C-alpha positions, 0 to 999 in steps of 0.5 A: 815645499819639501826637499824632494819637491825642491830638488825636482823644481831646481832640476827643471829650472836648470833645464833638465829634461832627462834623468838616468838612474835607479831607485832605492829606499832613501830616494823614494820621496824623490821618485814619488815627486818624479812620478807626477812630473811630466816635464822630466823623463826618467830612464830606468837603467839596469845598473847605476854604472850604466845610468852614470855613463848614460848621463855622460853620453847625454852630456858629451853629445848635447853639451848640456849637463847630464843628470843621474839619480841613485840611492845610497850605499851600493847605488851610490858606490856603483856610480864611482867609475862613471864619475871618474870617467867623466872627471878625466874627460871633462864631462859635465854631469851631476850625480844625485845620491840618496843618503841615510838620515842625518842622525844616522850618518857615521853609525854604519847604518844600513846602506850608508856610504861616505860619498863625500869622501869617496868622490873627493878626488874624482869629481870637480866638487861634491856636497852633502846637504844636511839642511833643506834650507841649503838645498836650493843653493846647492843645486844652483851651484852644482850645475854652475860648477859642472858646466862652467870653466873646465866642465866636470862631474859634481856629486850631491848627497841628500839624506832622506830626512832632508828630502822629507823636510819642509821649507817655508818661503822657498825661492830658487836662487837666480845667481851664484856667488862663489868667491873661490871659483872665477873661471877666466875666459879672456886670455891675457892680451900680452900673451896672445900677442906673444903667441901671434908673434911666435907663429909669425917667426915659426918655420914649423908650427903645429896645432895640438888640439883636444876636447877643450875645443869641443867643451868651449864650442870653439870648432868654428874658431879653430877652423878659422884659425887654420884657414888663416894660417894653414898650420898643420893640426893633430887632434887627441882622441877627445877632440876627434871631430873638431877638424874633419878627417879629410881636411888638408891640414889634418894629420890625424890623432897622435900618441901611442896609437897615433898616425905616423904623420901626426907623431912625426910632426910632433917630433919635428915642429919648432912651435907646438900650440896646445889648445884644450889638451892635457899633454897626457902620457898616451900622447907625450910618452916619457915627458923628458923626450917630448917636444924638446925641440919646440917652443910650447904654447898652451891655451887652457881654461884650467890653470892647473893643467898649464905646465903640469906635464910639459914645460910651457913657454907661452902659457895662456889661461882662458876659454878656447873660443875666446882666446882663439878669437883674440888670436885670429885678430892678431895673427898674420896670414900664413901661406903653405911652406916646406913644412906643409909639404913635408907633413903632406908627404908623411900623410902620403907615405904612411897611410893606414894599412893592414893585411887583408885576411881574405874572406874569413875571418873578417878584418875589424878595420874593414868593418869600420871602413864599410861603416863609413860608407853606410852610416848617416853622415851626421851620426853619433859614433860611441866606442867602448875601450880597447882595440875596437876603440883605437880601430874606430879612432883611426879608421872612422871618418869623423866630421863634426864635434860631439859626434865621436864619444869615447872614454879617454882618460880612464879607459873605461870598458863598459862605457860604450853601450850606456853612453850610446843610450844617453846620446840617443836620448839627447839626440832623438833624431840622430842615428847613434852607433856603438862599436864595442868588443866582446869584452866591453859589451859584456860589462854592461850587457844588462842594458840590452833590456833597457834599450829594448824596453824603451825602444832606444834605437842604438845600433850596436856593433861588436867586433868579436875576437873572443879575447881581451884584445888590447891586453893580448896585443901587449902580451903578443908584442912584449910578453912572448905571446904568453896569453895569460887570462885574456882568452874569453873562451878559455876553459879546463879543456884548453891547452896550456899554450893559448893561441887563437890561430891554432886549428885545435882551438875550442873557441865557440864564441860564448855567450852567443851574443845574438841569442842574448840580444834576442832574449832581451827583445832586440834584433841580432845579426851576425857576420862570419865572412867578409862577404856578409859584412855589408848585408849585416850593416845594411840590415842592422842600420835600417832597423827602427829599434835597437840592433846588435850586429856581431862580426867574428873578426881576426882573433890575433889582429893588432892595432897599428901604428903603436908606440911601446909603453914608456918609449918616445914617439920616435919608437913607432911600430907600423905593423909591417 
């Protein structure tokens, strides 16, 4: 078999049923093998970044490894943002790129780029395969590394002569032996016992959970622990869906745009139990101000994360599912106390609210509230980044894991649409809805054609305020309303002072997204008033194929609650 045949055979043996990507000269041998391969689907996207995000969305929604295949040079470099997005959110993808022939590496040959150097800091591991004999072992290791331990992206760079080279007596490896990579699954029994004892002593314990719960498939164990202990819980953006939105112990998402009850609980708890979280700056604020009053326990499969950002008193390295099972056995049942009453009081006193703008323009929060009533209960919601993302995280009724997908660590605009495509491919019987802003949707708007041609039934909701909304919000609150280069309609005839609420604002919402959707073979609907929202949502969600639903929303609506950048969680603005 030649290298291209070995690659496709290896992918098939690793359970790959879908590849996202874009062809080019040095990967023609691989695509030629794919041409006659019936067991693997290939989705031709319109951009390599879209392909990488699609593989990411596939991985997040299914729990399987997503695969992306691109050519060398610009094809490879166009995957960089997608790889970095997957790395920061611990998403298992394998990105396969073509490379110039081994003899030309280092000569600045046509479409040569150093993918090993470029991806070293943004992926879990990377490979440059210089000998076809190394290819089977490389494929096996890449998938093992991507899916085990803390999941993440792996890059494989394959020179064209390796794809063409023949290998006698090819045999795909049955196992992997990586002496330097041995993820620990079981937590130290002494440390688990220490945590169980700390819970028994604590008067104000708090669970702080994240995407690690989803990666470990540990939702059932988390809910079992909560049922046994009645400990209040806050969940990061990456962990939304692990605890249902209406669970009595759930306080919401904490952090910069977190719920007031969640942030107050972080400020007052005496025992903070982090599980599958990074203690990132959007949650902690200034680290020296975070959880100073609490004993901190941290359960994570990645030992590098423990103690990295916040001093940890009870470190436990291990798989969340396994460690939670250990903890459930050791922890004593706990009944509700005054702490539970206090956190419940905060939930009631500080509900999410916003000022109704009337019939026109539409409140973006209202669109999401109405979506809650009309969307399938097991639907997958994918968001882009910005205000649309935070409104979705705050107002959407998430119920299950792997049903709320968003770019967290990197905050990648343009993630939403292609990630939704990947989720739809991986879950063909599940409704997939993408919520985006007018800025984010234009970053990968070329994938409209991919959706239409392949009849991918993604329902796209665009909250259009003709602004880069989150940046404008910061300029509104902290930069004296100096809206510098955030109006997406700003042209030479605009006044020096740009305020979307001005009556003489020449905003005409370009491009016409409905026409763009129709030009790409999709159906498009638009709502300009509150009374039109339900009709557009009902018609759009009922369509069989891909649909765009555009809502003209209040241009200067802000996301609240909000904690100022660089301020502690106690510095919350509620918008009142």
